[in-house]
C-alpha positions in Angstrom: -6.6 0.2 13.0 -5.2 -2.7 14.9 -4.7 -6.4 14.4 -3.3 -9.0 16.7 -0.7 -11.3 15.1 -0.1 -14.9 15.9 1.9 -14.1 19.0 -0.9 -11.8 20.2 1.0 -8.6 19.6 -1.0 -5.5 18.4 -0.3 -4.1 15.0 -1.2 -0.5 14.5 -2.0 1.2 11.2 -1.4 4.9 10.7 -0.9 7.4 7.9 2.9 7.7 7.6 4.6 10.7 9.0 7.9 12.3 7.9 9.7 10.7 10.8 8.7 7.3 9.4 10.6 7.7 6.1 13.9 6.2 7.3 12.2 3.1 8.7 10.0 2.7 5.6 13.1 2.7 3.5 14.7 0.2 5.8 11.6 -2.1 5.5 11.9 -1.7 1.7 15.5 -2.7 1.7 14.7 -5.8 3.8 11.7 -6.9 1.8 12.0 -6.0 -1.9 14.5 -6.1 -4.7 13.2 -2.7 -5.9 14.7 0.0 -3.8 14.3 3.8 -3.9 16.4 6.7 -2.9 15.2 8.8 0.1 14.2 11.6 -2.2 11.5 9.4 -3.8 9.9 8.8 -0.3 10.0 12.5 0.3 8.4 13.2 -3.0 5.4 10.9 -2.1 5.2 12.3 1.4 5.2 15.9 0.3 2.9 15.4 -2.7 0.3 12.9 -1.3 0.8 12.8 2.5 -2.6 11.2 3.1 -2.1 8.2 0.8 0.8 6.2 2.3 0.4 4.1 5.5 2.5 2.1 7.9 1.9 -0.9 10.0 3.9 -0.9 13.2 4.2 -3.3 16.1 3.7 -2.5 19.8 7.2 -1.2 20.0 6.7 1.3 17.2 8.8 -0.7 14.7 7.5 -0.6 11.1 6.6 -4.1 9.9 5.0 -3.0 6.7 4.0 -0.1 4.6 2.3 1.0 1.4 3.7 3.9 -0.6 1.1 5.4 -2.8 0.5 8.4 -5.1 -2.0 9.9 -7.5 -1.2 9.7 -11.2 -1.1 13.2 -12.7 -2.4 12.7 -16.2 -5.0 15.5 -16.7 -6.6 13.7 -19.7 -7.3 10.5 -17.7 -9.8 9.8 -15.0 -8.4 10.3 -11.5 -6.6 7.3 -10.3 -4.0 6.2 -7.9 -0.9 4.1 -8.1 0.8 1.8 -5.6 4.5 2.5 -5.8 5.6 0.0 -3.2 4.0 -2.4 -0.8 6.1 -4.4 1.7 5.5 -6.5 4.8 8.3 -8.1 6.8 8.5 -11.9 6.5 7.8 -12.2 10.2 4.4 -10.5 9.8 3.2 -12.0 6.5 -0.1 -13.9 6.1 -1.8 -11.8 8.8 -3.8 -9.6 6.5 -1.5 -6.6 6.9 -0.9 -6.1 3.1 -4.6 -6.2 2.4 -5.4 -3.7 5.2 -2.6 -1.3 4.0 -3.8 -1.5 0.4 -7.5 -1.0 1.4 -6.6 2.0 3.5 -4.5 3.6 0.7 -7.3 2.9 -1.8 -10.0 4.4 0.4 -7.8 7.5 1.0 -7.5 7.9 -2.8 -11.3 7.8 -3.1 -11.9 10.2 -0.2 -9.3 12.7 -1.0 -9.0 12.6 -4.8 -12.2 10.9 -6.0 -10.0 8.1 -7.6 -11.9 5.7 -9.8 -9.2 3.0 -9.9 -5.7 2.2 -8.6 -2.9 0.7 -10.6 0.4 -1.1 -9.7 3.2 -3.1 -11.3 4.3 -6.6 -10.2 7.0 -8.9 -11.3 5.6 -11.8 -13.4 7.5 -14.2 -11.2 6.1 -12.9 -7.9 3.4 -15.6 -7.4 2.6 -14.6 -3.8 2.0 -10.9 -4.8 0.0 -12.0 -7.8 -2.2 -14.1 -5.6 -2.8 -11.2 -3.2 -3.5 -8.7 -5.9 -5.7 -11.0 -8.1 -7.5 -13.2 -5.7 -7.8 -11.1 -2.5 -7.8 -7.5 -3.8 -9.4 -8.2 -7.1 -6.9 -6.5 -9.3 -7.0 -7.3 -13.0 -4.0 -7.6 -15.3 -4.3 -4.8 -17.9 -1.0 -5.4 -19.8 2.5 -6.9 -19.8 5.3 -4.4 -19.7 8.4 -6.0 -21.1 11.7 -5.5 -19.3 10.0 -3.2 -16.8 12.4 -4.0 -13.9 16.1 -3.1 -13.8 17.1 -6.7 -14.1 15.1 -7.1 -17.3 12.1 -9.0 -15.8 8.7 -8.2 -17.3 5.9 -6.7 -15.1 2.2 -7.1 -15.1 0.5 -3.8 -15.0 -2.6 -4.3 -12.9 -5.7 -2.2 -12.1 -8.3 -2.4 -9.4 -11.7 -0.7 -9.8 -12.6 1.3 -6.7 -16.3 1.7 -7.4 -17.2 -0.9 -4.8 -15.2 0.9 -2.2 -16.7 4.3 -3.1 -20.1 3.0 -2.2 -19.0 1.7 1.2 -19.3 4.0 4.2 -16.1 5.9 4.7 -14.3 5.4 8.0 -13.0 9.0 8.3 -10.4 10.2 10.8 -12.5 9.6 14.0 -13.0 6.0 13.2 -9.3 5.6 12.3 -8.5 6.9 15.7 -10.9 4.4 17.3 -9.6 1.5 15.3 -6.1 2.1 16.7 -7.5 1.0 20.1 -9.6 -2.0 19.1 -8.4 -5.5 18.8 -9.2 -7.7 15.8 
């Protein structure tokens, strides 16, 4: 799918490919205090290749990504987890994070029949909390004390995916079409 940003540049959304991993990690390092070793990106890419997405500018530079997976608890209902979401500062407040999250969530439903998606967010991250709570309709399910390496607490949040499961899926043909439309 594509979105035009404030300077009228097209932003493309695609399922991430193995060749995107280095640039995803670079985006992570620029945007977030939580960083991952390359093997963690490979693990997601090999295990759930259809769940992580990138946003790239007209020059093919990654300006945002969502790294997602399915939780593997056989006793629980199928549900996904957002491991990491990042959008470069220069491209924030354009709806990219929402589109990345919605695409990952829809892929969880279509491929794994996910009922909800979870994530963790720093209690101090007001911008992310606003996005998750107000825009994406996540609910805080619990507080996880000292979740982050620096000792900060996290909110564990969940988003019910029932409303998305009822919507018409946009399948691979429509994803291809979206890449050529302007929003």
